[in-house]
C-alpha positions as CSV (number, residue, x, y, z in Angstrom):
1,M,17.8,8.9,-6.4
2,P,19.7,6.7,-8.8
3,I,18.1,5.6,-12.0
4,S,18.6,1.8,-12.5
5,K,18.1,-0.1,-15.9
6,G,15.1,-2.2,-14.1
7,Y,13.6,-3.1,-10.7
8,S,15.6,-5.7,-8.7
9,R,13.9,-9.1,-7.9
10,T,13.4,-7.8,-4.3
11,Q,11.7,-4.7,-5.4
12,I,9.4,-6.9,-7.6
13,L,8.8,-9.4,-4.9
14,L,8.0,-6.7,-2.3
15,H,5.5,-4.8,-4.9
16,W,3.5,-8.1,-5.5
17,A,3.8,-9.1,-1.8
18,V,2.1,-5.7,-0.8
19,A,-0.5,-6.0,-3.6
20,V,-1.5,-9.5,-2.2
21,L,-1.3,-8.7,1.5
22,I,-3.7,-5.7,0.9
23,I,-6.4,-8.0,-0.3
24,P,-6.9,-9.7,3.2
25,Q,-7.0,-6.4,5.0
26,F,-10.3,-5.7,3.5
27,L,-11.5,-9.4,4.4
28,F,-10.1,-8.9,8.1
29,N,-11.7,-5.4,8.5
30,D,-15.0,-6.2,10.0
31,A,-13.2,-8.6,12.7
32,I,-10.9,-5.8,13.8
33,G,-13.4,-3.1,13.7
34,E,-15.9,-5.2,16.0
35,A,-13.0,-5.7,18.2
36,F,-12.0,-2.1,18.4
37,D,-15.8,-0.9,19.0
38,A,-16.1,-3.4,21.7
39,G,-12.8,-2.3,23.3
40,L,-14.1,1.6,23.2
41,E,-17.3,0.4,24.8
42,G,-15.7,-1.9,27.4
43,T,-17.7,-5.0,26.3
44,A,-16.2,-8.3,25.4
45,V,-16.2,-9.6,22.1
46,P,-15.6,-13.3,21.2
47,F,-12.1,-14.1,19.8
48,N,-12.0,-13.9,16.1
49,A,-8.4,-15.0,14.5
50,A,-9.2,-12.3,11.7
51,A,-8.5,-9.5,14.0
52,P,-4.9,-10.4,15.0
53,L,-4.4,-11.4,11.3
54,H,-5.3,-7.8,10.3
55,I,-2.8,-6.5,12.7
56,L,0.1,-8.8,11.7
57,T,-0.7,-8.4,7.9
58,G,-0.7,-4.5,8.5
59,L,2.5,-4.8,10.0
60,L,3.9,-6.9,7.4
61,I,2.8,-4.5,4.7
62,C,4.4,-1.5,6.7
63,A,7.8,-3.4,6.9
64,A,7.6,-4.2,3.1
65,V,6.7,-0.6,2.3
66,I,9.6,0.8,4.4
67,W,12.0,-1.8,2.7
68,R,10.7,-0.8,-0.6
69,V,11.4,2.8,0.0
70,V,14.9,2.1,1.2
71,L,15.6,0.0,-1.9
72,R,14.1,2.8,-4.2
73,I,16.6,5.1,-2.6
74,T,19.6,3.0,-2.7
75,H,19.0,0.9,-5.8
76,G,16.8,3.5,-7.6
77,A,14.0,3.0,-10.2
78,P,13.9,2.8,-13.9
79,A,13.2,6.0,-15.7
80,P,9.4,6.7,-16.7
81,V,8.4,4.8,-19.9
82,S,6.6,8.1,-20.7
83,D,7.9,11.9,-21.1
84,P,8.9,12.7,-17.4
85,K,7.4,16.1,-18.2
86,A,4.1,14.9,-19.2
87,P,1.1,15.5,-16.9
88,M,0.2,11.9,-16.7
89,T,3.8,10.9,-15.6
90,K,3.6,13.5,-12.9
91,V,0.3,12.0,-11.8
92,A,1.8,8.5,-11.7
93,K,4.8,9.7,-9.9
94,G,2.5,11.4,-7.4
95,V,0.2,8.4,-7.0
96,H,3.3,6.3,-6.3
97,H,4.4,8.4,-3.5
98,L,1.1,8.8,-2.0
99,L,0.8,5.1,-2.0
100,Y,3.8,4.8,0.2
101,V,2.6,7.5,2.6
102,V,-0.9,6.4,2.9
103,L,0.1,2.5,3.4
104,T,2.5,3.8,6.2
105,L,-0.1,6.1,7.8
106,I,-2.8,3.5,7.7
107,V,-0.5,1.2,9.9
108,V,0.3,4.1,12.3
109,S,-3.2,5.2,12.5
110,G,-4.5,1.7,13.1
111,A,-1.8,0.8,15.7
112,T,-2.8,4.1,17.4
113,A,-6.1,3.3,17.5
114,K,-6.0,-0.2,18.6
115,F,-3.1,-0.2,21.1
116,G,-3.8,3.7,22.1
117,G,-7.5,3.3,22.2
118,I,-7.9,6.5,20.3
119,E,-11.1,6.7,18.4
120,A,-9.9,9.6,16.1
121,A,-7.1,7.5,15.0
122,G,-9.6,4.8,14.0
123,D,-11.4,7.4,12.1
124,A,-8.4,8.4,10.3
125,H,-7.6,4.7,9.5
126,G,-11.0,4.4,7.9
127,I,-10.6,7.6,5.9
128,L,-7.0,6.4,4.9
129,T,-8.5,3.1,3.7
130,T,-10.8,4.8,1.2
131,V,-7.9,7.0,0.0
132,L,-5.9,3.9,-0.5
133,L,-8.7,2.1,-2.7
134,V,-8.7,5.5,-4.8
135,L,-4.9,5.3,-5.2
136,L,-4.9,1.7,-6.1
137,A,-7.6,2.1,-8.6
138,L,-5.6,4.9,-10.2
139,H,-2.4,2.8,-10.0
140,V,-3.9,-0.2,-11.7
141,A,-5.8,2.0,-14.3
142,G,-2.6,3.9,-15.2
143,A,-0.6,0.6,-15.6
144,L,-3.4,-0.7,-17.9
145,K,-3.7,2.4,-19.7
146,Q,0.2,2.4,-20.4
147,Q,0.3,-1.3,-21.2
148,F,-2.7,-1.5,-23.5
149,V,-3.4,2.0,-24.9
150,E,0.1,3.6,-24.9
151,K,1.6,0.1,-25.6
152,T,4.7,0.8,-23.3
153,N,5.0,-2.6,-22.0
154,V,5.2,-1.1,-18.5
155,I,3.7,-4.3,-16.6
156,A,6.7,-6.2,-17.9
157,R,9.0,-4.0,-15.6
158,M,7.3,-5.5,-12.6
159,M,7.4,-8.8,-13.7
160,K,11.1,-9.5,-14.5
161,A,14.1,-8.2,-12.9
162,E,16.9,-6.5,-14.8
């Protein structure tokens, strides 16, 4: 993978778009859960616009994640701000990769549950949601630590294109 001077505008836009789109996913979660449970039980549930919005937003997130991965492969990413062999740098790299994987698997499991009616996929979707929350907390904590403790100015890399 090439190393670039900085992130492109598109990479930055996609990063923040995914961050913003994740928030309503948790807000729409109850509506889709109720609709899914009703479907499994064969009962009707009143229409709630939040359920299809949860699905649409999930698909948008998945598309943005795939686009980010393609850009990362073709455009590259800047070198780590810390020593590449340092344990925390390796943790950060692992968290980034896991975020891509988990975000994709959440969409796949959610779609499989909803459109395939597979309860186990719904259970996996719920577990992956918890994993995502942990990864997001690690990602934000790591960025804040680098920014304010290590004073690397790492957050600026995701604010302005190079």
